[in-house]
N, C-alpha and C positions, 0 to 999 in steps of 0.2 A: 651544433656541428659535432660529429664524433669523426677523431682522426684516428686511423690505426696505422702503427709504425711497427716496422721489425726491429725486435732486439738483440739479434744476431748482428746487426752492424755497428760497427765501430763507434763508442760513444760519443765520439765528437759529430758522428752523422746523424744520430737519432733525431735530434732536434731540429737539424737542418731539413731534414727528410719531411719530417711531419709539418713544417712550416711552410715547404714548397708545396704539399697537397692541400694546404687549407688556403692558401694562395690562389691555387689554380680553381679549388671550387668557388673560391669567393668572388673571383672574375667571372665565372661563368653562371652563378646561381644566384646571389645575392645582389640586389640592387644598391645604390648609394642610397636609397630613401629608406632602406628597412631597417630596423633595428639592430645591432650588433650580436649576433647571436652567441649561445654559452657554448664552451669547447669544453670538450670531453676527449681526453688523449688516452689511447689504450695502446697496448705492446701485444704483439704477436712473436711466435719464437721464429717463423723462417718463412722465406718468400711463398714456400709451397701452402703454408697456412693465410697468407695475406691473397693469395690467389683465390682459395677456398671461401675467404670473406670476400671477396670481389665477387663471385658466382653465386654467393647468398643474397648480396645487394642489389645484383642484376635481376633475379629469380623473385626478389619482392616488391622490386619496384622502386627502390629507395634511391634517391637523386644522389650520385657520387662523382669522384674524378680520382682516379687513380694516378699516381706519379711515378713515372718512370726514368729513372738517373741516368743520363746520359755518360755521366763519368762513371758508372759501374757496369756498363755494355748494356744498356738499357733495362737494369733490372727493376722490377717493382719494388719499391721501397717504401709507399706508405700508399694510403688511399683515406680522403675527407669525405665525408657523408652527412648531407643535411640541408637544410635546415631540417633537423626532426625533430618531432614533437609527437604526443600522443600514443597512441599504440606502436606506432611506429620505433619508438624507442625499445621495445621487446627484442628486436632483432640485434641489439648490441648487448644484451644480456651475458651472454656466452665469454665476451672479452674482457678480461681484466685492465683495471687501471695501470697505466705505467707505474711500477714500484718505485719508490724513494731511492733504494740502493742505484738503479739504474741511471736517475736522475743526478744523482749524487757523482756518479763518473762523469756525466755530461758537464756539471758544471767544473770538477776539477781541473 
């Protein structure tokens, strides 16, 4: 499972929004009998980049679930995609792993 989350969110919200998206995808795409998927957490700079990623996923036919945060005027804050394997992983090469510096701010 790949999760794309906005890095322009407050640090305390980055992990929360990523988890929201992952839960929504799990509810709709992963049965309790399936093996727990691997998780790759990537960051994008803005909501616009996240919308661009959403369009790419739709065009590629990758299963995904966007998460719109009601407490942020229904902004798109994260997308979970997958489970993804094989050649479908190539669609995520353009995204960078969420950097340690961002995660350190979240943990602080």
